[in-house]
C-alpha positions as CSV (number, residue, x, y, z in Angstrom):
1,M,-8.2,-119.6,-88.0
2,D,-10.2,-116.4,-88.7
3,Y,-7.6,-113.8,-87.5
4,F,-9.8,-110.7,-88.4
5,G,-12.8,-112.3,-87.0
6,I,-11.1,-112.7,-83.7
7,I,-9.9,-108.9,-83.6
8,K,-13.5,-107.9,-84.6
9,K,-14.9,-109.9,-81.7
10,A,-12.5,-108.7,-79.3
11,Y,-13.3,-105.2,-80.3
12,E,-17.0,-105.8,-79.9
13,I,-16.4,-107.2,-76.6
14,I,-14.5,-104.2,-75.2
15,V,-17.0,-101.7,-76.7
16,K,-20.0,-103.4,-75.1
17,H,-18.3,-104.3,-71.8
18,K,-16.4,-101.0,-70.7
19,F,-15.9,-102.3,-67.3
20,L,-13.0,-104.4,-68.9
21,W,-11.1,-100.9,-69.5
22,I,-10.7,-100.6,-65.7
23,F,-8.9,-104.0,-65.7
24,G,-6.9,-102.9,-68.7
25,I,-5.7,-99.7,-67.0
26,L,-4.7,-101.9,-63.8
27,A,-3.2,-104.7,-65.7
28,G,-1.2,-102.4,-68.0
29,G,2.6,-102.7,-67.2
30,Y,4.7,-100.5,-64.9
31,G,7.0,-97.7,-66.4
32,G,10.7,-97.8,-65.9
33,L,12.5,-96.1,-63.1
34,R,14.5,-93.1,-63.8
35,S,17.6,-91.9,-62.2
36,F,16.8,-89.6,-59.2
37,N,20.5,-88.3,-58.6
38,A,20.0,-85.3,-61.0
39,G,18.9,-83.1,-58.4
40,F,21.6,-83.9,-55.8
41,P,25.4,-82.8,-55.5
42,N,27.6,-84.8,-57.6
43,Y,30.4,-86.4,-55.5
44,S,33.6,-86.6,-57.4
45,Y,37.2,-87.1,-56.2
46,N,40.2,-84.9,-57.0
47,A,43.7,-86.2,-57.3
48,S,44.2,-86.4,-53.5
49,G,41.1,-88.8,-53.2
50,S,39.1,-86.4,-51.2
51,S,35.6,-85.3,-52.1
52,S,35.2,-81.8,-53.4
53,S,32.4,-81.0,-55.6
54,G,29.8,-82.5,-53.1
55,V,31.1,-80.8,-50.2
56,D,31.4,-77.5,-52.0
57,G,27.7,-77.9,-53.3
58,W,26.4,-78.5,-49.8
59,T,28.6,-75.6,-48.4
60,K,26.9,-73.2,-51.0
61,I,23.4,-74.4,-49.9
62,L,24.1,-74.2,-46.1
63,G,26.5,-71.4,-46.1
64,H,28.9,-73.6,-44.2
65,P,30.4,-77.1,-44.4
66,L,27.8,-80.0,-43.8
67,T,28.0,-81.3,-40.3
68,S,26.4,-84.2,-38.4
69,A,24.4,-81.5,-36.6
70,D,22.8,-80.5,-39.8
71,I,22.0,-84.1,-40.7
72,A,20.4,-84.5,-37.1
73,A,18.3,-81.3,-37.4
74,F,17.2,-82.2,-40.9
75,W,16.1,-85.7,-39.7
76,A,14.5,-84.2,-36.5
77,N,12.4,-81.9,-38.7
78,W,11.7,-84.0,-41.6
79,G,12.3,-87.7,-40.6
80,G,8.8,-88.4,-39.7
81,L,7.3,-87.1,-42.9
82,I,10.1,-89.1,-44.9
83,I,9.2,-92.3,-43.1
84,G,5.5,-91.6,-43.6
85,L,5.8,-91.2,-47.4
86,T,7.9,-94.0,-47.7
87,I,5.3,-96.3,-46.0
88,A,2.5,-94.6,-48.0
89,L,4.6,-95.3,-51.3
90,L,5.3,-98.8,-50.3
91,V,1.7,-99.5,-49.5
92,I,0.6,-98.0,-52.7
93,A,3.1,-100.0,-54.7
94,I,2.0,-103.3,-53.0
95,L,-1.7,-102.4,-53.7
96,M,-1.0,-101.6,-57.3
97,F,1.1,-104.9,-57.9
98,V,-1.8,-106.8,-56.4
99,L,-4.3,-105.2,-58.6
100,N,-2.1,-105.7,-61.5
101,L,-2.3,-109.4,-61.2
102,I,-5.8,-109.7,-60.3
103,S,-6.7,-107.4,-63.2
104,Q,-4.8,-109.7,-65.6
105,G,-6.9,-112.8,-64.4
106,A,-10.1,-110.8,-64.3
107,L,-9.6,-109.8,-68.0
108,V,-9.1,-113.3,-69.0
109,G,-12.0,-114.9,-67.0
110,S,-14.3,-112.1,-68.0
111,V,-13.7,-112.4,-71.7
112,E,-14.2,-116.2,-71.6
113,K,-17.5,-115.8,-69.9
114,I,-18.8,-113.1,-72.2
115,S,-17.6,-115.2,-75.3
116,K,-20.0,-118.0,-74.2
117,D,-22.8,-115.3,-73.9
118,Q,-22.6,-115.4,-70.2
119,K,-23.2,-112.3,-68.0
120,S,-20.2,-110.7,-66.5
121,N,-19.5,-107.6,-64.6
122,F,-16.6,-105.9,-62.8
123,K,-17.5,-107.5,-59.4
124,D,-17.7,-111.0,-61.0
125,G,-14.4,-110.4,-63.1
126,F,-12.6,-109.1,-59.9
127,R,-13.6,-112.2,-58.0
128,L,-12.4,-114.4,-60.7
129,G,-9.1,-112.7,-60.8
130,A,-8.7,-112.5,-57.1
131,K,-9.2,-116.3,-56.9
132,Q,-6.3,-117.0,-59.2
133,F,-3.9,-114.4,-57.7
134,W,-1.4,-116.6,-56.1
135,R,-1.0,-119.2,-58.9
136,I,-0.7,-116.1,-61.5
137,W,2.0,-114.7,-59.2
138,A,3.7,-117.9,-58.8
139,V,3.7,-118.6,-62.6
140,A,5.3,-115.0,-62.9
141,I,7.9,-115.9,-60.3
142,I,8.8,-119.1,-62.1
143,Y,9.4,-117.2,-65.3
144,L,11.3,-114.6,-63.5
145,L,13.6,-117.3,-62.0
146,M,14.1,-118.8,-65.3
147,I,15.4,-115.5,-66.8
148,L,17.6,-115.0,-63.7
149,V,19.1,-118.4,-64.3
150,S,19.8,-118.1,-67.9
151,L,21.4,-114.7,-67.0
152,C,23.7,-116.4,-64.5
153,I,24.6,-119.2,-66.9
154,W,25.5,-116.5,-69.5
155,I,27.2,-113.9,-67.5
156,I,29.0,-115.7,-64.6
157,P,31.1,-118.2,-66.6
158,T,31.9,-115.4,-69.2
159,C,33.3,-113.2,-66.2
160,V,35.3,-116.0,-64.7
161,L,36.8,-116.9,-67.9
162,V,37.7,-113.2,-68.6
163,I,39.2,-112.9,-65.0
164,T,41.4,-116.1,-65.5
165,G,42.6,-114.8,-68.7
166,V,41.0,-117.3,-71.1
167,S,39.6,-114.4,-73.4
168,V,39.0,-116.5,-76.5
169,I,36.8,-119.0,-74.8
170,A,35.1,-116.4,-72.7
171,A,34.2,-114.6,-76.0
172,I,32.9,-117.9,-77.5
173,W,30.8,-118.6,-74.4
174,G,29.5,-115.0,-74.1
175,I,28.3,-114.7,-77.9
176,L,27.1,-118.4,-77.8
177,F,25.0,-118.1,-74.7
178,F,23.7,-114.6,-75.4
179,F,22.0,-115.9,-78.5
180,V,20.9,-119.0,-76.6
181,S,19.5,-116.7,-73.7
182,L,17.9,-114.3,-76.1
183,A,16.0,-117.3,-77.9
184,F,15.0,-118.4,-74.6
185,W,13.6,-115.0,-73.4
186,I,11.7,-114.6,-76.7
187,L,10.2,-118.1,-76.1
188,I,9.1,-117.0,-72.6
189,G,7.7,-113.8,-74.1
190,L,5.6,-115.9,-76.6
191,I,4.3,-118.4,-74.2
192,S,3.8,-116.5,-70.9
193,P,0.7,-114.8,-71.9
194,Y,-0.8,-118.3,-72.6
195,S,0.3,-119.6,-69.2
196,L,-1.9,-116.9,-67.9
197,R,-4.8,-118.2,-69.8
198,V,-4.1,-121.9,-68.8
199,V,-4.0,-120.9,-65.2
200,V,-7.0,-118.9,-65.2
201,L,-9.2,-121.1,-67.7
202,E,-8.0,-124.6,-66.9
203,K,-7.2,-124.0,-63.3
204,F,-4.0,-126.2,-63.8
205,G,-1.0,-126.3,-61.3
206,I,2.0,-123.9,-61.7
207,W,4.2,-126.3,-63.6
208,Q,1.5,-128.0,-65.4
209,S,0.2,-124.5,-66.6
210,I,3.7,-123.7,-68.0
211,R,4.0,-127.0,-69.7
212,E,0.5,-126.9,-71.2
213,S,1.3,-123.3,-72.6
214,L,4.5,-124.6,-74.1
215,H,2.8,-127.6,-75.8
216,F,0.1,-125.1,-76.9
217,F,2.8,-123.0,-78.5
218,R,4.5,-126.0,-80.1
219,D,1.2,-127.2,-81.7
220,N,0.0,-123.8,-82.8
221,W,3.2,-121.7,-83.2
222,V,2.4,-120.4,-86.7
223,R,-1.1,-119.2,-85.9
224,V,0.1,-117.8,-82.5
225,I,2.9,-115.9,-84.1
226,L,0.7,-114.6,-86.9
227,M,-1.7,-113.3,-84.3
228,Y,1.0,-111.6,-82.4
229,L,2.2,-109.9,-85.7
230,L,-1.5,-108.8,-86.4
231,L,-1.8,-107.2,-83.0
232,L,1.7,-105.6,-83.3
233,A,0.7,-104.1,-86.6
234,F,-2.7,-102.9,-84.8
235,G,-0.7,-101.4,-82.0
236,F,1.7,-99.7,-84.2
237,A,-1.3,-98.0,-86.1
238,F,-2.8,-97.4,-82.7
239,G,0.1,-95.8,-81.3
240,L,0.6,-93.5,-84.4
241,A,-3.0,-92.4,-84.3
242,L,-2.9,-91.7,-80.4
243,G,0.3,-89.7,-80.8
244,L,-1.0,-87.6,-83.6
245,A,-4.3,-86.9,-81.6
246,I,-2.3,-86.0,-78.5
247,L,0.0,-83.7,-80.4
248,I,-3.1,-81.8,-82.0
249,I,-4.9,-81.7,-78.7
250,V,-1.8,-80.5,-76.8
251,A,-1.3,-77.8,-79.6
252,V,-4.9,-76.5,-79.3
253,L,-4.7,-76.5,-75.4
254,L,-1.3,-74.5,-75.6
255,V,-2.8,-71.9,-77.9
256,I,-6.0,-71.6,-75.6
257,G,-3.6,-71.4,-72.4
258,Y,-1.3,-68.9,-74.1
259,G,-4.3,-66.7,-74.7
260,L,-5.6,-67.2,-71.2
261,Y,-2.2,-66.4,-69.9
262,L,-2.3,-63.0,-71.6
263,A,-5.4,-62.3,-69.8
264,T,-4.8,-63.7,-66.3
265,T,-1.9,-65.7,-65.0
266,I,-3.8,-67.3,-62.1
267,G,-6.5,-68.5,-64.4
268,A,-3.8,-69.9,-66.9
269,I,-2.3,-71.7,-63.9
270,I,-5.5,-73.3,-63.0
271,Y,-6.3,-74.0,-66.6
272,A,-2.9,-75.7,-67.1
273,A,-3.4,-77.9,-64.0
274,V,-7.0,-79.0,-65.1
275,A,-5.9,-79.5,-68.8
276,I,-2.8,-81.7,-67.8
277,F,-5.0,-83.7,-65.6
278,A,-7.8,-84.3,-68.2
279,V,-5.1,-85.3,-70.8
280,L,-3.5,-87.9,-68.4
281,I,-6.9,-89.4,-67.6
282,A,-7.8,-89.6,-71.2
283,I,-4.6,-91.4,-72.0
284,A,-5.1,-93.8,-69.2
285,V,-8.7,-94.6,-70.2
286,I,-7.5,-95.0,-73.9
287,S,-4.6,-97.2,-72.8
288,G,-6.9,-99.3,-70.7
289,A,-9.2,-99.8,-73.5
290,Y,-6.4,-101.0,-75.8
291,N,-4.9,-103.3,-73.1
292,S,-8.3,-104.9,-72.6
293,F,-8.5,-105.4,-76.4
294,Y,-5.2,-107.0,-76.6
295,S,-5.8,-109.2,-73.8
296,S,-9.1,-110.2,-75.1
297,A,-7.9,-111.0,-78.7
298,L,-5.3,-113.4,-77.0
299,T,-7.9,-114.9,-74.9
300,L,-10.2,-115.5,-78.0
301,T,-7.2,-116.9,-79.8
302,Y,-6.5,-119.4,-77.0
303,L,-10.2,-120.4,-76.9
304,E,-10.3,-120.8,-80.6
305,L,-7.3,-122.9,-80.9
306,G,-8.2,-125.0,-77.8
307,K,-11.6,-125.7,-79.3
308,K,-10.1,-127.0,-82.5
309,K,-7.7,-129.1,-80.8
310,S,-10.5,-130.7,-78.7
């Protein structure tokens, strides 16, 4: 297999068809959630078992101990806004989730058409992804359930054995099934991208798509892993270059912002807001371009190996 030829073709596809970048932005993963308790009073308990620091914190804020009347007043003033924001955030989260799955399918379907010298655009790609939405979601759920089952097989017996006092067997079981589960998770990580491609391109059923992707990996595991490693190396180099570019740009922007701050504070604030927004947009666009490149390379790999098999 011509690994660098596939990399080159994937690059040429995303350069000539920039609508794929939009799907790349939407299909990129979600960030992890951070803890939100840093801004709230920390409830701890003294020797007598009563809460202290939390009550003291609210007392300092309100000027008197927190009462049910304070809670009722707060909810009366801000309850509608809190409910409205919660609903809005929930709707946005659901919309982004739907667009994420549609965009994954759209990238795969669009790249396949482009590789066959067929015309494709954003509307056509979106339609391709939307048609496969439910099956893409179903495959993702199956893999999630597999991971949860493996966690249960590893953790629950270990905890039961520890509770019953059989520590030696618990340690053996825990260590053994940790490595078994880890190998299973790695396998899922390797075959799940190709399950997506089987679902979208072959239009198989859910279980058949998972089985076919497993067979695909079994028959081509050396080539598949080599392509993953090559993409990993490209991703590492891309990340270093992007990080260095961001540092240089941010440094220049800070120097300009400091000079503007010395002249006018309001102008510096407006400049900072615009600069931050522009940097974030640029990072999103570049990340979307790379995500579409990565997805295109895997799709071309699947098409190339599938063609050799047939």
